[in-house]
C-alpha positions in Angstrom: -23.3 -28.8 24.6 -25.1 -28.8 27.9 -24.1 -29.8 31.4 -26.0 -33.1 31.3 -24.8 -36.6 31.6 -26.2 -37.6 28.2 -23.9 -35.0 26.5 -20.9 -36.2 28.5 -21.7 -39.9 27.8 -21.9 -39.1 24.0 -18.5 -37.4 24.1 -17.1 -40.4 26.0 -18.5 -42.8 23.4 -16.8 -40.9 20.6 -13.6 -40.2 22.5 -13.1 -43.9 23.4 -13.6 -45.0 19.8 -10.2 -45.9 18.2 -11.3 -44.7 14.8 -12.1 -41.2 16.2 -9.0 -41.1 18.5 -6.8 -41.7 15.5 -7.6 -38.1 14.5 -8.1 -36.6 17.9 -5.7 -37.5 20.7 -4.3 -40.8 19.5 -5.6 -44.3 19.9 -3.7 -44.8 23.1 -5.3 -41.8 24.8 -9.0 -42.5 25.3 -11.3 -40.1 27.2 -13.4 -42.0 29.7 -16.5 -40.4 31.2 -14.7 -39.0 34.3 -12.0 -37.4 32.1 -14.7 -36.0 29.7 -16.5 -34.3 32.6 -13.3 -33.0 34.1 -12.2 -31.6 30.7 -15.4 -30.3 29.2 -17.6 -29.3 32.2 -15.6 -26.0 32.8 -16.2 -25.1 29.2 -19.9 -26.0 29.4 -20.3 -23.9 32.5 -18.4 -21.0 30.9 -15.5 -21.1 33.4 -13.2 -21.4 30.3 -13.1 -19.2 27.2 -13.7 -22.2 25.0 -17.3 -22.7 23.8 -18.2 -26.4 23.3 -21.0 -27.4 20.9 -22.4 -30.7 19.6 -23.0 -31.0 15.9 -26.3 -32.3 14.7 -27.0 -33.8 11.3 -30.7 -34.4 10.6 -31.3 -34.1 14.3 -28.8 -36.7 15.2 -25.7 -35.7 17.2 -22.7 -36.6 15.0 -19.8 -34.6 16.3 -18.2 -31.9 18.4 -17.0 -28.4 17.6 -15.5 -25.8 19.9 -14.6 -22.2 19.3 -13.0 -19.4 21.2 -11.8 -15.9 20.9 -8.0 -15.8 20.8 -8.3 -12.4 22.6 -9.9 -14.1 25.6 -7.1 -16.6 26.1 -4.5 -16.3 28.8 -1.2 -14.7 27.7 0.6 -18.1 27.7 -1.9 -19.5 25.3 -1.8 -16.4 23.1 2.0 -16.9 22.9 1.4 -20.5 21.8 -0.5 -19.1 18.8 2.3 -16.6 18.2 0.0 -13.6 18.4 1.9 -10.3 18.6 0.9 -7.7 21.1 0.1 -5.3 18.3 -2.6 -7.6 17.0 -4.0 -8.2 20.4 -4.2 -4.5 21.1 -6.3 -4.0 18.0 -10.0 -4.3 18.5 -10.3 -7.4 16.3 -11.9 -10.6 17.3 -9.8 -13.6 16.2 -11.6 -16.9 16.5 -10.2 -20.4 16.4 -12.3 -23.6 16.0 -11.7 -27.3 16.3 -14.0 -30.1 15.3 -14.4 -33.8 15.6 -16.9 -36.0 13.8 -17.8 -38.9 16.1 -19.5 -41.2 13.6 -17.0 -42.8 11.3 -19.5 -43.6 8.5 -20.2 -39.9 8.2 -16.5 -39.1 8.1 -15.9 -41.7 5.3 -18.9 -40.3 3.4 -18.1 -36.6 4.0 -21.5 -36.2 5.6 -23.3 -37.1 2.4 -26.6 -38.9 2.9 -26.0 -42.6 3.8 
């Protein structure tokens, strides 16, 4: 994902779609463009440990995925994941990822050719 209005508009399109919101934040919690920029721009600009990415399928953007190293999260967030200090002191990289498919036809077809 890049710091450009087109990427933010695409995210806003998906995150105001009730069918997508059913599986993301809930249908009553849409992300309008201003909220998208406020939420995702710090990640895009690398001011946040989360790395945001758009998913392309046959050169068409169809969804969003983010990943992050659990080791890079603030202590409060690491506690949320119930990570023990012993694990965090090891030199292991623990990653977490979240994804959203923004095109409902592809979700229903499990990304099989339409």
